[in-house]
BABAKOL-160258 format. One line per field, with one value per residue (C-alpha): residue in three letters; chain; x, y, z. Coordinates in steps of 0.2 Angstrom, whole numbers, m for minus. Last residue first. Layout:
r (ALA ...) .
c (A ...) .
x (X ...) .
y (Y ...) .
z (Z ...) .
This chain:
r (ASP ASP VAL SER ASP GLY VAL SER TYR GLY VAL SER ASP GLY LEU GLU SER MET GLU SER PRO THR ILE GLY LEU TYR SER ARG VAL ASN ASP LEU LEU LYS LEU GLN ASP LYS ARG TYR MET ASP GLU PRO ASN GLU TRP GLN ASN PHE THR TYR GLY ARG PHE TYR GLY PRO LEU GLY THR ILE GLU LEU TRP GLN SER PHE PRO ARG ASN GLU GLY PHE ASN GLU GLN SER TYR LYS TYR GLN LYS GLU LEU THR ASN LEU GLN LYS ASN ASP LEU SER ASN VAL PHE ASP GLN TYR THR ARG LYS LEU PHE PRO ASP THR TYR VAL GLY TRP HIS SER VAL TYR ASP GLY LEU VAL ASP ILE PRO LYS ALA ASP LYS SER LEU VAL GLN ILE GLY VAL GLY GLY MET PRO LEU SER LYS PRO ARG PRO TYR GLU LYS SER GLY PRO GLU THR PRO SER TYR PHE GLU VAL PHE GLY ARG ASP LYS THR PRO GLU TYR VAL TYR SER ILE ASN LYS ASP SER LEU TYR PRO TYR MET ARG VAL ILE ASP SER PHE GLU MET) .
c (A A A A A A A A A A A A A A A A A A A A A A A A A A A A A A A A A A A A A A A A A A A A A A A A A A A A A A A A A A A A A A A A A A A A A A A A A A A A A A A A A A A A A A A A A A A A A A A A A A A A A A A A A A A A A A A A A A A A A A A A A A A A A A A A A A A A A A A A A A A A A A A A A A A A A A A A A A A A A A A A A A A A A A A A A A A A A A A A A A A A A A A A A A A A) .
x (321 309 322 331 316 308 323 319 333 339 328 313 297 290 302 288 286 304 304 289 299 314 332 344 358 357 338 339 353 342 328 340 342 323 320 333 324 307 314 318 313 294 297 306 290 298 317 328 320 337 337 326 336 352 358 353 363 378 378 376 388 406 406 393 401 418 412 402 417 417 409 393 387 372 357 363 377 367 352 364 370 352 348 363 357 340 347 357 340 332 347 347 356 359 378 377 365 377 391 382 378 396 403 388 392 411 410 424 420 401 403 412 401 385 385 392 380 365 369 370 354 345 349 339 344 332 344 355 374 378 397 403 422 431 449 466 462 454 436 436 446 431 435 436 420 425 443 435 436 452 447 460 451 434 423 404 394 376 361 364 372 358 360 372 368 385 384 401 406 423 418 427 415 412 395 389 379 371 359 346 359 372 362 359 377 381 371 359) .
y (199 188 178 172 166 159 148 140 137 119 106 107 100 83 68 56 62 60 42 38 44 33 40 26 38 34 37 53 59 54 64 79 77 76 91 101 97 102 119 122 134 130 112 116 120 121 118 105 90 81 83 98 110 100 107 125 122 115 131 143 137 133 138 153 159 159 169 181 186 179 190 181 189 178 190 204 194 178 188 196 179 172 186 183 164 170 180 165 156 170 170 152 137 123 124 121 106 98 101 92 78 75 76 65 51 52 52 63 81 80 67 80 95 91 73 73 87 78 61 70 79 63 55 68 84 89 84 98 100 84 85 77 74 69 63 71 80 70 72 68 84 94 106 124 135 152 151 143 125 115 110 100 83 92 96 96 104 98 107 125 133 139 126 112 94 85 69 65 57 52 47 33 33 14 13 30 24 12 26 19 7 20 33 20 15 34 34 48) .
z (m2 m11 m21 m6 4 m12 m15 1 14 15 25 14 20 16 14 10 m8 m12 m5 m16 m31 m27 m24 m29 m34 m52 m52 m43 m55 m70 m62 m62 m81 m83 m72 m82 m99 m91 m86 m67 m53 m53 m51 m35 m26 m9 m10 m3 m11 m15 m34 m34 m24 m24 m41 m36 m20 m29 m40 m26 m13 m19 m37 m35 m19 m27 m42 m31 m21 m3 10 15 32 33 31 19 10 9 2 m11 m16 m17 m28 m40 m40 m46 m59 m65 m66 m76 m88 m92 m83 m95 m94 m75 m78 m92 m80 m66 m78 m84 m66 m59 m72 m70 m51 m44 m46 m45 m31 m20 m16 m24 m21 m3 2 m6 2 19 16 10 27 35 45 59 73 65 63 53 50 34 30 14 17 18 34 48 53 71 74 68 54 62 64 69 62 46 41 37 19 11 10 6 21 20 33 36 44 48 63 75 89 86 82 81 71 64 48 39 21 12 m3 m5 4 m2 m17 m4 0 14 21 19 29 43 44 46 62 65) .
């Protein structure tokens, strides 16, 4: 997957100065986002082709789609640097109810038990949980996402879709989820 193809599909990314590398790797996820100061872990260091000091995106799966790249950029960086996304993301986070926060706690426990998650809950929530919940519906990464959000939240996230140029027909064509399903983490 060439980055130029992703930008052609999502012009929102055209002026974002993103370093990008496509490196399908067996059993390591779909997409990895690196902030300008993120060196990666000892086990999985930041690729040398993604220089420090800038945003980097590494595609790790041949099954990843352009919308996954957009989703990772938006949920890990755009929500801090783009005024519209920042405001909308904060409104979304503030709108989460106790049932949704409980779902996030279950996802965290699932990640601990199945993926070796060892960060404190608050750190996981900020870096992984909340961005994932924001992406679930917005970027079609969860099965039956409509069941996980209230109508006011869906309206807010539909505004994000519109802002980013994600069309309704495009969403229906995307098919199956590429992130892990909320159901997977809630059921265990």
